[in-house]
BALOBA-1460 file (C-alpha; in Angstrom, 3 decimals):
// residues 78
<rec num="1" residu="m" x="-10.717" y="26.332" z="42.484"/>
<rec num="2" residu="g" x="-8.521" y="23.492" z="41.147"/>
<rec num="3" residu="g" x="-6.806" y="22.909" z="37.831"/>
<rec num="4" residu="g" x="-3.462" y="24.610" z="38.337"/>
<rec num="5" residu="n" x="-0.447" y="24.449" z="36.056"/>
<rec num="6" residu="g" x="0.362" y="20.942" z="37.230"/>
<rec num="7" residu="q" x="-3.014" y="19.698" z="36.022"/>
<rec num="8" residu="k" x="-2.558" y="21.422" z="32.643"/>
<rec num="9" residu="a" x="0.887" y="19.872" z="32.187"/>
<rec num="10" residu="k" x="-0.440" y="16.415" z="33.075"/>
<rec num="11" residu="m" x="-3.260" y="16.741" z="30.541"/>
<rec num="12" residu="a" x="-0.821" y="17.938" z="27.879"/>
<rec num="13" residu="r" x="1.472" y="14.953" z="28.539"/>
<rec num="14" residu="e" x="-1.464" y="12.558" z="28.230"/>
<rec num="15" residu="r" x="-2.593" y="14.144" z="24.949"/>
<rec num="16" residu="n" x="0.927" y="13.987" z="23.520"/>
<rec num="17" residu="l" x="1.251" y="10.359" z="24.587"/>
<rec num="18" residu="e" x="-1.968" y="9.520" z="22.713"/>
<rec num="19" residu="k" x="-0.700" y="11.326" z="19.609"/>
<rec num="20" residu="q" x="2.556" y="9.376" z="19.727"/>
<rec num="21" residu="k" x="0.710" y="6.069" z="20.025"/>
<rec num="22" residu="n" x="-1.428" y="6.859" z="16.991"/>
<rec num="23" residu="a" x="1.498" y="8.178" z="14.964"/>
<rec num="24" residu="g" x="3.587" y="5.101" z="15.741"/>
<rec num="25" residu="k" x="1.544" y="2.863" z="13.460"/>
<rec num="26" residu="g" x="4.123" y="3.434" z="10.733"/>
<rec num="27" residu="s" x="3.786" y="4.107" z="7.065"/>
<rec num="28" residu="q" x="1.790" y="2.288" z="4.443"/>
<rec num="29" residu="l" x="4.906" y="1.125" z="2.557"/>
<rec num="30" residu="e" x="5.157" y="-2.295" z="4.173"/>
<rec num="31" residu="t" x="1.479" y="-3.008" z="3.572"/>
<rec num="32" residu="n" x="1.800" y="-1.922" z="-0.052"/>
<rec num="33" residu="k" x="4.740" y="-4.289" z="-0.588"/>
<rec num="34" residu="k" x="2.639" y="-7.182" z="0.656"/>
<rec num="35" residu="a" x="-0.238" y="-6.200" z="-1.639"/>
<rec num="36" residu="m" x="1.917" y="-6.468" z="-4.780"/>
<rec num="37" residu="s" x="0.516" y="-9.858" z="-5.706"/>
<rec num="38" residu="i" x="0.042" y="-9.603" z="-9.494"/>
<rec num="39" residu="q" x="3.208" y="-10.278" z="-11.460"/>
<rec num="40" residu="c" x="4.012" y="-10.133" z="-15.153"/>
<rec num="41" residu="k" x="5.534" y="-13.515" z="-16.002"/>
<rec num="42" residu="v" x="7.709" y="-12.038" z="-18.771"/>
<rec num="43" residu="c" x="9.481" y="-9.157" z="-17.015"/>
<rec num="44" residu="m" x="8.557" y="-10.059" z="-13.408"/>
<rec num="45" residu="q" x="7.205" y="-6.560" z="-12.688"/>
<rec num="46" residu="t" x="4.755" y="-6.608" z="-9.795"/>
<rec num="47" residu="f" x="1.433" y="-4.802" z="-9.559"/>
<rec num="48" residu="i" x="-0.811" y="-4.088" z="-6.603"/>
<rec num="49" residu="c" x="-3.635" y="-6.578" z="-6.109"/>
<rec num="50" residu="t" x="-6.311" y="-4.034" z="-7.094"/>
<rec num="51" residu="t" x="-4.886" y="-3.589" z="-10.603"/>
<rec num="52" residu="s" x="-7.605" y="-3.981" z="-13.205"/>
<rec num="53" residu="e" x="-7.555" y="-6.231" z="-16.237"/>
<rec num="54" residu="v" x="-7.347" y="-3.130" z="-18.436"/>
<rec num="55" residu="k" x="-4.092" y="-2.033" z="-16.798"/>
<rec num="56" residu="c" x="-2.638" y="-5.518" z="-17.205"/>
<rec num="57" residu="r" x="-3.530" y="-5.508" z="-20.885"/>
<rec num="58" residu="e" x="-2.018" y="-2.031" z="-21.305"/>
<rec num="59" residu="h" x="1.220" y="-3.228" z="-19.732"/>
<rec num="60" residu="a" x="1.366" y="-6.303" z="-21.960"/>
<rec num="61" residu="e" x="0.685" y="-4.316" z="-25.134"/>
<rec num="62" residu="a" x="3.171" y="-1.558" z="-24.285"/>
<rec num="63" residu="k" x="6.037" y="-3.598" z="-22.853"/>
<rec num="64" residu="h" x="5.631" y="-6.979" z="-24.573"/>
<rec num="65" residu="p" x="3.926" y="-6.460" z="-27.939"/>
<rec num="66" residu="k" x="5.222" y="-9.786" z="-29.294"/>
<rec num="67" residu="s" x="3.881" y="-11.786" z="-26.339"/>
<rec num="68" residu="d" x="0.279" y="-12.708" z="-25.747"/>
<rec num="69" residu="v" x="-1.507" y="-11.028" z="-22.830"/>
<rec num="70" residu="l" x="-2.222" y="-14.420" z="-21.259"/>
<rec num="71" residu="v" x="1.488" y="-15.278" z="-21.329"/>
<rec num="72" residu="c" x="2.211" y="-12.170" z="-19.251"/>
<rec num="73" residu="f" x="-0.775" y="-12.513" z="-16.929"/>
<rec num="74" residu="p" x="-2.118" y="-16.089" z="-16.766"/>
<rec num="75" residu="h" x="-4.634" y="-15.125" z="-14.067"/>
<rec num="76" residu="l" x="-6.665" y="-13.271" z="-16.736"/>
<rec num="77" residu="n" x="-7.544" y="-16.624" z="-18.302"/>
<rec num="78" residu="k" x="-10.371" y="-17.132" z="-15.767"/>
């Protein structure tokens, strides 16, 4: 007949072990810190690498209206 309570407990332990392995990958915070590669040269605020040119311009106009956008973000010169 097979598959008694011992078999069920073993299968449950194996499933829980798999869940723990997958959950142990950690959060996204460390990866996000590494992705903060765009930096305003005036105030040194960092932005994630996928930030668009529009967002950079908005930051420069809102936070540094007296400075040129290219002073804040020289990478936009390309």
